[in-house]
All heavy atoms as an XYZ file, in Angstrom:
752
protein
N       0.849     -1.165      0.000
C       0.000      0.000      0.000
C       0.897      1.231      0.000
O       1.910      1.267      0.669
C      -0.859     -0.037      1.269
C      -1.932      0.987      1.355
S      -1.723      2.537      2.278
C      -0.633      2.281      3.592
N       0.513      2.197     -0.791
C       1.269      3.450     -0.827
C       0.303      4.616     -1.022
O      -0.667      4.507     -1.766
C       2.277      3.436     -1.962
N       0.565      5.702     -0.309
C      -0.169      6.945     -0.542
C       0.421      7.565     -1.799
O       1.637      7.720     -1.897
C      -0.014      7.902      0.642
C      -0.672      7.413      1.905
C       0.082      6.933      2.958
C      -2.048      7.430      2.042
C      -0.516      6.495      4.129
C      -2.663      6.987      3.196
C      -1.895      6.519      4.239
N      -0.430      7.885     -2.773
C       0.033      8.419     -4.049
C      -0.792      9.636     -4.439
O      -1.808      9.943     -3.808
C      -0.047      7.341     -5.160
C       0.908      6.201     -4.876
C      -1.469      6.830     -5.319
N      -0.369     10.313     -5.498
C      -1.076     11.487     -6.014
C      -1.018     11.472     -7.536
O      -0.020     11.057     -8.107
C      -0.427     12.774     -5.515
C      -0.645     13.022     -4.045
C       0.573     13.694     -3.418
N       0.508     13.647     -1.974
C       0.939     12.644     -1.229
N       1.450     11.578     -1.782
N       0.845     12.678      0.083
N      -2.090     11.928     -8.163
C      -2.129     12.103     -9.610
C      -2.634     13.496     -9.920
O      -3.553     13.977     -9.254
C      -3.093     11.101    -10.266
C      -2.626      9.684    -10.475
C      -3.761      8.847    -11.060
C      -1.421      9.640    -11.399
N      -2.073     14.132    -10.947
C      -2.622     15.425    -11.354
C      -4.067     15.246    -11.817
O      -4.388     14.277    -12.502
C      -1.729     15.855    -12.522
C      -0.499     15.022    -12.399
C      -0.908     13.753    -11.735
N      -4.922     16.165    -11.444
C      -6.324     16.093    -11.829
C      -6.475     15.992    -13.335
O      -7.311     15.249    -13.837
C      -7.089     17.310    -11.294
C      -8.543     17.308    -11.661
C      -9.420     16.465    -11.020
C      -9.018     18.140    -12.661
C     -10.762     16.443    -11.356
C     -10.364     18.129    -13.006
C     -11.235     17.281    -12.353
N      -5.625     16.698    -14.084
C      -5.726     16.688    -15.545
C      -5.518     15.284    -16.108
O      -6.055     14.942    -17.153
C      -4.712     17.655    -16.159
O      -3.402     17.299    -15.764
N      -4.732     14.424    -15.425
C      -4.504     13.050    -15.892
C      -5.699     12.140    -15.630
O      -5.790     11.060    -16.186
C      -3.286     12.435    -15.216
C      -1.987     13.024    -15.712
O      -2.031     13.823    -16.666
O      -0.945     12.696    -15.150
N      -6.599     12.549    -14.756
C      -7.718     11.697    -14.400
C      -8.908     11.891    -15.329
O      -9.798     11.068    -15.377
C      -8.110     11.931    -12.946
C      -6.990     11.561    -11.980
S      -7.392     11.900    -10.285
C      -8.564     10.604     -9.958
N      -8.942     13.002    -16.066
C      -9.968     13.269    -17.060
C     -11.387     13.077    -16.510
O     -12.214     12.391    -17.099
C      -9.749     12.385    -18.292
C     -10.539     12.882    -19.497
O     -10.987     14.046    -19.481
O     -10.712     12.109    -20.443
N     -11.655     13.658    -15.366
C     -12.994     13.587    -14.779
C     -13.786     14.811    -15.191
O     -13.274     15.913    -15.211
C     -12.904     13.539    -13.241
C     -12.172     12.323    -12.681
C     -11.986     12.478    -11.191
C     -12.935     11.049    -12.993
N     -15.032     14.614    -15.508
C     -15.873     15.716    -15.962
C     -16.845     16.132    -14.868
O     -17.297     15.319    -14.073
C     -16.653     15.295    -17.207
C     -15.791     14.851    -18.389
C     -16.679     14.339    -19.503
C     -14.935     15.997    -18.878
N     -17.183     17.397    -14.868
C     -18.195     17.890    -13.948
C     -17.712     18.180    -12.545
O     -18.515     18.437    -11.667
N     -16.423     18.114    -12.325
C     -15.879     18.407    -10.998
C     -15.018     19.650    -11.120
O     -14.128     19.722    -11.969
C     -15.051     17.231    -10.453
C     -15.943     15.989    -10.335
C     -14.427     17.573     -9.121
C     -15.202     14.743     -9.949
N     -15.291     20.632    -10.287
C     -14.560     21.898    -10.355
C     -13.323     21.855     -9.479
O     -13.364     22.196     -8.300
C     -15.479     23.041     -9.948
C     -16.622     23.245    -10.924
C     -17.473     24.440    -10.571
O     -16.970     25.361     -9.903
O     -18.641     24.440    -10.978
N     -12.237     21.399    -10.071
C     -10.939     21.342     -9.410
C      -9.920     21.854    -10.417
O      -9.981     21.513    -11.596
C     -10.587     19.891     -8.979
C      -9.201     19.820     -8.390
C     -11.611     19.355     -7.996
N      -8.987     22.664     -9.959
C      -7.939     23.183    -10.826
C      -7.153     22.029    -11.450
O      -6.849     21.039    -10.778
C      -7.003     24.073     -9.998
C      -5.967     24.741    -10.858
O      -6.253     25.815    -11.409
O      -4.863     24.170    -10.976
N      -6.838     22.145    -12.733
C      -6.119     21.079    -13.445
C      -4.771     20.737    -12.827
O      -4.265     19.637    -12.997
C      -5.901     21.464    -14.914
C      -7.149     21.280    -15.756
O      -8.111     20.641    -15.277
O      -7.162     21.778    -16.891
N      -4.154     21.679    -12.119
C      -2.847     21.437    -11.508
C      -2.934     20.791    -10.131
O      -1.911     20.473     -9.534
C      -2.066     22.743    -11.404
C      -1.783     23.326    -12.769
O      -1.502     22.605    -13.717
N      -1.888     24.635    -12.877
N      -4.146     20.590     -9.630
C      -4.332     19.998     -8.299
C      -3.898     18.541     -8.316
O      -4.246     17.782     -9.226
C      -5.810     20.090     -7.880
O      -6.198     21.457     -7.868
C      -6.031     19.480     -6.512
N      -3.154     18.141     -7.294
C      -2.788     16.736     -7.137
C      -3.869     16.051     -6.303
O      -4.153     16.462     -5.185
C      -1.426     16.594     -6.467
C      -0.242     17.094     -7.283
C       1.044     16.955     -6.489
C      -0.142     16.332     -8.601
N      -4.474     15.009     -6.865
C      -5.551     14.283     -6.203
C      -4.942     13.122     -5.425
O      -4.206     12.307     -5.983
C      -6.570     13.757     -7.235
C      -7.099     14.898     -8.114
C      -7.705     13.012     -6.532
C      -7.794     16.006     -7.375
N      -5.248     13.024     -4.124
C      -4.679     11.946     -3.320
C      -5.355     10.609     -3.607
O      -6.547     10.547     -3.910
C      -4.951     12.403     -1.882
C      -6.156     13.263     -1.990
C      -6.080     13.926     -3.333
N      -4.565      9.566     -3.514
C      -5.104      8.232     -3.719
C      -4.253      7.183     -3.037
O      -3.275      7.491     -2.356
N      -4.659      5.949     -3.228
C      -3.928      4.809     -2.691
C      -3.622      3.852     -3.819
O      -4.473      3.613     -4.682
C      -4.770      4.061     -1.650
C      -5.141      4.810     -0.403
C      -6.164      4.015      0.391
C      -3.910      5.057      0.439
N      -2.439      3.294     -3.815
C      -2.075      2.235     -4.746
C      -1.911      0.968     -3.919
O      -1.138      0.941     -2.960
C      -0.782      2.576     -5.472
N      -2.692     -0.065     -4.261
C      -2.699     -1.294     -3.473
C      -2.750     -2.513     -4.391
O      -3.144     -2.430     -5.544
C      -3.907     -1.355     -2.510
C      -3.860     -0.246     -1.489
C      -5.214     -1.320     -3.276
N      -2.368     -3.629     -3.825
C      -2.622     -4.918     -4.449
C      -3.829     -5.473     -3.733
O      -3.799     -5.693     -2.524
C      -1.419     -5.867     -4.275
O      -0.280     -5.251     -4.867
C      -1.670     -7.191     -4.932
N      -4.925     -5.640     -4.468
C      -6.170     -6.048     -3.819
C      -6.314     -7.561     -3.819
O      -5.740     -8.262     -4.633
C      -7.373     -5.407     -4.517
O      -7.467     -5.880     -5.838
N      -7.106     -8.027     -2.891
C      -7.389     -9.449     -2.800
C      -8.769     -9.726     -3.386
O      -9.565     -8.816     -3.574
C      -7.315     -9.890     -1.335
O      -8.252     -9.173     -0.574
N      -9.072    -10.987     -3.674
C     -10.350    -11.322     -4.318
C     -11.586    -10.896     -3.534
O     -12.641    -10.712     -4.125
C     -10.296    -12.847     -4.434
C      -8.849    -13.187     -4.423
C      -8.207    -12.153     -3.543
N     -11.506    -10.708     -2.218
C     -12.701    -10.355     -1.444
C     -13.256     -8.995     -1.854
O     -14.411     -8.692     -1.588
C     -12.452    -10.411      0.061
C     -11.603     -9.316      0.629
C     -10.261     -9.351      0.822
C     -12.031     -8.032      1.093
N      -9.823     -8.168      1.358
C     -10.887     -7.340      1.550
C     -13.265     -7.390      1.172
C     -10.943     -6.048      2.066
C     -13.311     -6.101      1.682
C     -12.174     -5.451      2.130
N     -12.458     -8.168     -2.544
C     -12.944     -6.852     -2.982
C     -13.776     -6.920     -4.253
O     -14.459     -5.968     -4.592
C     -11.769     -5.898     -3.223
C     -11.221     -5.300     -1.961
S     -10.029     -4.004     -2.320
C     -10.996     -2.837     -3.250
N     -13.728     -8.043     -4.968
C     -14.478     -8.158     -6.217
C     -15.955     -7.884     -5.978
O     -16.567     -8.438     -5.073
C     -14.313     -9.542     -6.834
C     -12.918     -9.778     -7.351
O     -12.143     -8.846     -7.502
N     -12.584    -11.019     -7.618
N     -16.520     -7.018     -6.778
C     -17.947     -6.731     -6.679
C     -18.316     -5.661     -5.669
O     -19.472     -5.270     -5.608
N     -17.371     -5.183     -4.873
C     -17.681     -4.121     -3.917
C     -17.703     -2.781     -4.622
O     -16.861     -2.506     -5.474
C     -16.641     -4.068     -2.784
C     -16.601     -5.238     -1.820
C     -15.483     -5.003     -0.802
C     -17.930     -5.415     -1.116
N     -18.659     -1.953     -4.288
C     -18.698     -0.596     -4.806
C     -18.139      0.324     -3.730
O     -18.832      0.660     -2.770
C     -20.123     -0.219     -5.192
C     -20.606     -1.039     -6.367
C     -21.895     -0.527     -6.949
O     -22.195      0.677     -6.803
O     -22.598     -1.336     -7.549
N     -16.892      0.690     -3.897
C     -16.182      1.480     -2.902
C     -16.705      2.911     -2.904
O     -16.791      3.549     -3.954
C     -14.665      1.462     -3.170
C     -13.926      2.344     -2.176
C     -14.140      0.034     -3.128
N     -17.053      3.402     -1.717
C     -17.510      4.789     -1.572
C     -16.353      5.700     -1.191
O     -16.225      6.789     -1.735
C     -18.594      4.895     -0.499
S     -20.079      3.985     -0.888
N     -15.546      5.263     -0.240
C     -14.430      6.084      0.205
C     -13.436      5.249      0.999
O     -13.735      4.141      1.424
C     -14.920      7.252      1.073
O     -15.452      6.765      2.291
N     -12.271      5.832      1.182
C     -11.232      5.254      2.026
C     -10.807      6.339      2.996
O     -10.602      7.484      2.603
C     -10.014      4.782      1.200
C      -8.967      4.154      2.112
C     -10.437      3.805      0.112
N     -10.715      5.977      4.269
C     -10.302      6.940      5.291
C      -9.151      6.370      6.097
O      -9.128      5.184      6.404
C     -11.463      7.244      6.236
C     -12.632      7.912      5.561
C     -13.796      8.143      6.515
O     -13.553      8.329      7.719
O     -14.930      8.113      6.042
N      -8.218      7.232      6.440
C      -7.103      6.827      7.294
C      -7.521      6.940      8.750
O      -8.090      7.937      9.163
C      -5.886      7.704      7.028
N      -7.271      5.889      9.498
C      -7.470      5.902     10.943
C      -6.074      5.993     11.553
O      -5.420      4.983     11.787
C      -8.191      4.629     11.397
C      -8.432      4.600     12.888
O      -7.685      5.185     13.658
N      -9.456      3.893     13.294
N      -5.613      7.216     11.773
C      -4.245      7.417     12.245
C      -4.057      6.966     13.682
O      -2.940      6.656     14.082
C      -3.825      8.894     12.102
O      -4.746      9.713     12.809
C      -3.784      9.299     10.642
N      -5.125      6.891     14.440
C      -5.024      6.425     15.816
C      -4.657      4.957     15.914
O      -3.918      4.547     16.797
N      -5.145      4.162     14.968
C      -4.891      2.720     14.987
C      -3.906      2.273     13.921
O      -3.501      1.119     13.915
C      -6.196      1.974     14.831
C      -7.154      2.314     15.984
C      -8.317      1.421     16.016
N      -7.873      0.153     16.585
C      -8.656     -0.882     16.744
N      -9.905     -0.813     16.378
N      -8.206     -1.997     17.256
N      -3.591      3.166     12.975
C      -2.658      2.789     11.915
C      -3.300      1.900     10.868
O      -2.782      0.842     10.550
N      -4.430      2.347     10.347
C      -5.107      1.537      9.348
C      -5.943      2.372      8.405
O      -6.116      3.573      8.585
N      -6.451      1.710      7.376
C      -7.332      2.339      6.414
C      -8.703      1.674      6.474
O      -8.802      0.447      6.529
C      -6.766      2.212      5.000
C      -5.402      2.855      4.786
C      -4.895      2.549      3.385
C      -5.480      4.354      5.008
N      -9.740      2.496      6.472
C     -11.112      2.025      6.556
C     -11.758      2.198      5.183
O     -11.753      3.293      4.619
C     -11.911      2.815      7.616
C     -11.176      2.799      8.959
C     -13.329      2.292      7.726
C     -10.913      1.439      9.536
N     -12.319      1.116      4.670
C     -12.968      1.102      3.366
C     -14.479      1.170      3.582
O     -15.049      0.296      4.221
C     -12.592     -0.191      2.644
C     -13.023     -0.382      1.214
C     -12.243      0.558      0.307
C     -12.773     -1.827      0.804
N     -15.111      2.223      3.071
C     -16.565      2.361      3.149
C     -17.150      1.872      1.828
O     -16.755      2.326      0.765
C     -16.968      3.814      3.382
O     -16.505      4.246      4.637
N     -18.117      0.950      1.922
C     -18.707      0.376      0.718
C     -20.219      0.587      0.673
O     -20.903     -0.010     -0.116
C     -18.374     -1.127      0.576
C     -16.889     -1.307      0.361
C     -18.850     -1.912      1.773
N     -20.712      1.456      1.505
C     -22.132      1.766      1.522
C     -22.416      2.777      2.597
O     -21.499      3.290      3.243
N     -23.682      3.034      2.801
C     -24.066      4.030      3.800
C     -23.606      3.620      5.187
O     -23.151      4.452      5.963
C     -25.589      4.250      3.778
C     -25.988      4.886      2.448
C     -26.039      5.105      4.946
C     -27.481      4.987      2.239
N     -23.710      2.344      5.514
C     -23.371      1.923      6.870
C     -22.434      0.716      6.910
O     -22.304      0.083      7.950
C     -24.649      1.596      7.648
O     -25.337      0.532      7.005
N     -21.769      0.396      5.806
C     -20.874     -0.760      5.777
C     -19.437     -0.307      5.588
O     -19.115      0.357      4.611
C     -21.264     -1.733      4.647
O     -22.623     -2.104      4.803
C     -20.390     -2.968      4.674
N     -18.601     -0.678      6.553
C     -17.180     -0.332      6.510
C     -16.362     -1.571      6.858
O     -16.810     -2.439      7.602
C     -16.850      0.760      7.520
S     -17.711      2.302      7.252
N     -15.173     -1.628      6.305
C     -14.239     -2.713      6.598
C     -12.882     -2.116      6.942
O     -12.506     -1.083      6.398
C     -14.043     -3.623      5.382
C     -15.288     -4.324      4.915
C     -15.978     -3.870      3.794
C     -15.775     -5.441      5.580
C     -17.117     -4.516      3.350
C     -16.923     -6.087      5.144
C     -17.583     -5.611      4.029
O     -18.713     -6.249      3.586
N     -12.167     -2.798      7.816
C     -10.762     -2.462      7.997
C     -10.081     -3.016      6.759
O     -10.057     -4.232      6.535
C     -10.177     -3.089      9.276
C      -8.678     -2.839      9.351
C     -10.879     -2.544     10.505
N      -9.588     -2.131      5.922
C      -9.032     -2.526      4.642
C      -7.601     -3.027      4.791
O      -7.230     -4.063      4.267
C      -9.113     -1.345      3.671
C      -8.617     -1.633      2.294
C      -9.121     -2.708      1.568
C      -7.649     -0.841      1.708
C      -8.664     -2.973      0.294
C      -7.195     -1.097      0.435
C      -7.707     -2.170     -0.268
O      -7.255     -2.428     -1.523
N      -6.807     -2.262      5.493
C      -5.413     -2.647      5.703
C      -4.912     -1.950      6.968
O      -5.326     -0.848      7.293
C      -4.531     -2.283      4.482
C      -4.413     -0.793      4.309
C      -3.144     -2.908      4.579
N      -4.052     -2.626      7.679
C      -3.360     -2.030      8.821
C      -1.919     -1.789      8.385
O      -1.372     -2.569      7.610
C      -3.384     -2.964     10.033
C      -4.781     -3.295     10.534
S      -5.758     -1.882     11.063
C      -4.923     -1.433     12.575
N      -1.344     -0.706      8.855
C       0.050     -0.424      8.532
C       0.803     -0.176      9.831
O       0.208      0.123     10.861
C       0.187      0.764      7.574
C      -0.452      2.055      8.037
C       0.225      2.930      8.883
C      -1.738      2.400      7.625
C      -0.363      4.100      9.304
C      -2.330      3.579      8.050
C      -1.637      4.420      8.887
O      -2.224      5.586      9.305
N       2.121     -0.349      9.773
C       2.941     -0.127     10.951
C       2.869      1.348     11.323
O       3.253      2.219     10.543
C       4.384     -0.542     10.690
C       5.248     -0.424     11.919
C       6.638     -0.946     11.670
C       7.456     -0.821     12.944
N       8.809     -1.310     12.766
N       2.350      1.617     12.501
C       2.181      2.995     12.956
C       3.515      3.545     13.459
O       4.067      3.071     14.442
C       1.124      3.057     14.059
C       0.770      4.450     14.445
C      -0.322      4.472     15.477
C      -0.469      5.921     15.908
N      -1.241      6.090     17.067
N       4.016      4.537     12.726
C       5.252      5.229     13.094
C       4.989      6.718     12.920
O       3.987      7.103     12.309
C       6.424      4.823     12.174
O       6.155      5.288     10.845
C       6.647      3.315     12.166
N       5.853      7.570     13.425
C       5.670      9.001     13.168
C       5.600      9.323     11.668
O       4.821     10.176     11.245
C       6.890      9.643     13.831
C       7.247      8.702     14.936
C       6.967      7.330     14.373
N       6.385      8.615     10.857
C       6.387      8.863      9.411
C       5.065      8.448      8.772
O       4.472      9.215      8.004
C       7.550      8.113      8.732
O       8.777      8.589      9.292
C       7.557      8.335      7.232
N       4.580      7.232      9.070
C       3.327      6.784      8.458
C       2.143      7.604      8.962
O       1.223      7.894      8.198
C       3.070      5.287      8.697
O       3.043      5.020     10.106
C       4.133      4.433      8.016
N       2.174      8.006     10.224
C       1.101      8.854     10.760
C       1.095     10.197     10.047
O       0.038     10.703      9.653
C       1.258      9.043     12.279
O       1.148      7.763     12.914
C       0.206      9.975     12.839
N       2.261     10.761      9.840
C       2.373     12.035      9.128
C       1.873     11.913      7.688
O       1.156     12.788      7.196
C       3.829     12.505      9.149
O       3.980     13.690      8.423
N       2.239     10.820      7.004
C       1.775     10.603      5.631
C       0.252     10.475      5.580
O      -0.394     11.041      4.697
C       2.410      9.344      5.045
C       3.870      9.484      4.717
C       4.481      8.187      4.216
O       3.794      7.133      4.228
O       5.646      8.218      3.808
N      -0.323      9.722      6.515
C      -1.774      9.537      6.543
C      -2.492     10.850      6.850
O      -3.519     11.166      6.238
C      -2.148      8.470      7.569
N      -1.960     11.634      7.772
C      -2.565     12.933      8.097
C      -2.494     13.881      6.899
O      -3.449     14.592      6.600
C      -1.888     13.545      9.317
C      -2.245     12.828     10.610
C      -1.426     13.294     11.801
O      -0.386     13.969     11.623
O      -1.833     12.965     12.936
N      -1.355     13.879      6.200
C      -1.204     14.729      5.014
C      -2.167     14.282      3.921
O      -2.778     15.109      3.242
C       0.243     14.686      4.508
N      -2.332     12.977      3.766
C      -3.251     12.431      2.765
C      -4.688     12.862      3.052
O      -5.413     13.293      2.167
C      -3.114     10.910      2.743
C      -3.859     10.227      1.659
C      -3.535     10.185      0.332
C      -5.062      9.476      1.793
N      -4.463      9.448     -0.353
C      -5.407      9.000      0.525
C      -5.875      9.157      2.875
C      -6.533      8.225      0.288
C      -7.003      8.375      2.652
C      -7.315      7.929      1.366
N      -5.089     12.783      4.317
C      -6.436     13.215      4.700
C      -6.615     14.723      4.471
O      -7.665     15.163      4.024
C      -6.736     12.860      6.159
C      -7.049     11.395      6.377
C      -8.357     10.947      5.745
O      -9.259     11.781      5.514
O      -8.484      9.748      5.469
N      -5.585     15.516      4.759
C      -5.656     16.966      4.527
C      -5.781     17.259      3.032
O      -6.539     18.156      2.632
C      -4.418     17.659      5.107
N      -5.065     16.512      2.201
C      -5.170     16.688      0.752
C      -6.569     16.336      0.258
O      -7.117     17.003     -0.615
C      -4.123     15.841      0.036
C      -2.711     16.342      0.231
C      -1.664     15.373     -0.282
O      -1.995     14.211     -0.596
O      -0.498     15.784     -0.359
N      -7.146     15.268      0.800
C      -8.524     14.905      0.437
C      -9.476     16.040      0.775
O     -10.330     16.414     -0.033
C      -8.971     13.636      1.188
C      -8.486     12.360      0.602
C      -8.924     11.117      1.372
C     -10.167     11.231      2.170
N     -10.455     10.053      2.997
N      -9.330     16.594      1.951
C     -10.204     17.693      2.388
C     -10.048     18.901      1.464
O     -11.031     19.535      1.089
C      -9.881     18.070      3.825
C     -10.819     19.087      4.408
C     -10.526     19.356      5.875
C     -11.505     20.345      6.432
N     -11.270     20.619      7.849
N      -8.816     19.215      1.068
C      -8.558     20.350      0.193
C      -9.173     20.158     -1.195
O      -9.455     21.127     -1.886
C      -7.049     20.590      0.067
N      -9.395     18.911     -1.600
C     -10.011     18.599     -2.904
C     -11.507     18.340     -2.771
O     -12.117     17.772     -3.681
C      -9.360     17.350     -3.512
S      -7.646     17.526     -3.936
N     -12.082     18.720     -1.655
C     -13.509     18.481     -1.459
C     -13.837     17.012     -1.246
O     -14.949     16.576     -1.525
N     -12.884     16.229     -0.794
C     -13.106     14.813     -0.534
C     -12.762     13.900     -1.701
O     -12.830     12.680     -1.578
N     -12.389     14.463     -2.836
C     -12.064     13.657     -4.008
C     -10.796     12.852     -3.745
O      -9.788     13.380     -3.294
C     -11.870     14.572     -5.218
C     -11.597     13.908     -6.558
C     -12.770     13.017     -6.968
C     -11.358     14.974     -7.622
N     -10.854     11.558     -3.998
C      -9.694     10.689     -3.883
C      -9.944      9.439     -4.719
O     -11.035      9.241     -5.233
C      -9.380     10.348     -2.426
C     -10.465      9.647     -1.680
N     -11.673     10.249     -1.384
C     -10.540      8.398     -1.167
C     -12.426      9.391     -0.704
N     -11.773      8.263     -0.572
N      -8.919      8.606     -4.859
C      -9.064      7.415     -5.695
C      -8.339      6.230     -5.083
O      -7.484      6.372     -4.214
C      -8.557      7.673     -7.123
C      -7.076      7.898     -7.214
C      -6.211      6.848     -7.468
C      -6.538      9.167     -7.041
C      -4.850      7.056     -7.550
C      -5.177      9.388     -7.131
C      -4.325      8.325     -7.385
N      -8.729      5.051     -5.554
C      -8.110      3.799     -5.143
C      -7.683      3.086     -6.416
O      -8.522      2.764     -7.267
C      -9.113      2.943     -4.362
C      -8.669      1.544     -3.951
C      -7.496      1.625     -2.974
C      -9.836      0.797     -3.322
N      -6.394      2.888     -6.584
C      -5.865      2.153     -7.732
C      -5.403      0.804     -7.218
O      -4.565      0.730     -6.326
C      -4.699      2.919     -8.352
N      -5.993     -0.254     -7.767
C      -5.621     -1.578     -7.271
C      -5.277     -2.505     -8.407
O      -5.762     -2.371     -9.526
C      -6.748     -2.177     -6.427
O      -7.876     -2.430     -7.232
N      -4.451     -3.425     -8.080
C      -4.068     -4.485     -9.002
C      -4.453     -5.773     -8.324
O      -3.974     -6.098     -7.240
C      -2.568     -4.449     -9.268
C      -2.105     -5.546    -10.193
C      -0.603     -5.409    -10.454
N      -0.179     -6.446    -11.346
C       0.304     -7.625    -10.933
N       0.413     -7.891     -9.660
N       0.678     -8.526    -11.796
N      -5.343     -6.505     -8.927
C      -5.821     -7.747     -8.317
C      -4.759     -8.829     -8.343
O      -3.891     -8.873     -9.221
N      -4.840     -9.692     -7.344
C      -3.958    -10.850     -7.289
C      -4.565    -11.948     -8.134
O      -5.755    -12.232     -8.036
C      -3.811    -11.341     -5.842
C      -3.141    -10.372     -4.868
C      -3.208    -10.941     -3.465
C      -1.700    -10.145     -5.261
N      -3.782    -12.570     -8.971
C      -4.278    -13.660     -9.790
C      -4.183    -14.988     -9.051
O      -3.118    -15.353     -8.578
N      -5.297    -15.681     -8.941
C      -5.308    -16.995     -8.313
C      -5.840    -17.999     -9.316
O      -6.770    -17.726    -10.046
C      -6.202    -17.007     -7.064
C      -5.665    -16.179     -5.953
C      -6.124    -14.907     -5.727
C      -4.672    -16.673     -5.128
C      -5.631    -14.121     -4.695
C      -4.158    -15.909     -4.094
C      -4.652    -14.633     -3.881
N      -5.283    -19.197     -9.313
C      -5.801    -20.258    -10.164
C      -5.154    -20.252    -11.422
O      -4.938    -20.354    -12.430
């Protein structure tokens, strides 16, 4: 898992008022098969516990991944959340599925 950023202009999203030079925060992960078919609503950093929470509906959340909580990872997660807030909550999840079978 890595906190990443992409320029808004590279994402080619329509109808969202964000400056083209804005870096949109996201996550790059290798996903497991249990995510297949889930409609992801958002991802939030839980800096208190050192993990990411995946929201897949109005009231359904999963602990998506736990990471080693250090001053560096806490700082990265806090910065990522601040970047999301600055973009009006816009963020993305880029995943590469694991091939089984």
